[in-house]
C-alpha angles and dihedrals in degrees: 000000000000116000113238114233140192126194119236090249092052091046090053091051094046104029093122087068094059144056105227113224117193112204097183123119122275091256092053090047092053090051088064141310143175113280093229095050128113112218117223111153113225093246090057096043100098094049093045103040090105087072091065119097123231092256132101112293127205109203121206139181133158100292107353105269101100092038092054088053090049090049092053091050095046094044090052088052089055100259123133101242133160131185121241098225115228091017124222090337091064094040092053091048091049093048091051089057093058 
């Protein structure tokens, strides 16, 4: 199954359509995160997926690797999840251009 993806620029245009789920570690989260994001570290995702609503999810990490893995897991569990390609690095770059 192919993992759905959205660019950082596209996420910023359409963020009202998604719940942003940040799967980075606690330390990474504390260094900075999007105000609208829900924090569920990747290693807690399986145990906490019941907290996620049945709405489109945009999954983010630092650079896109962990969020891609999380998207695969969530999609296989029947949730509508897409990966924010490039992660927080890309999102920060994109926001600085605006």
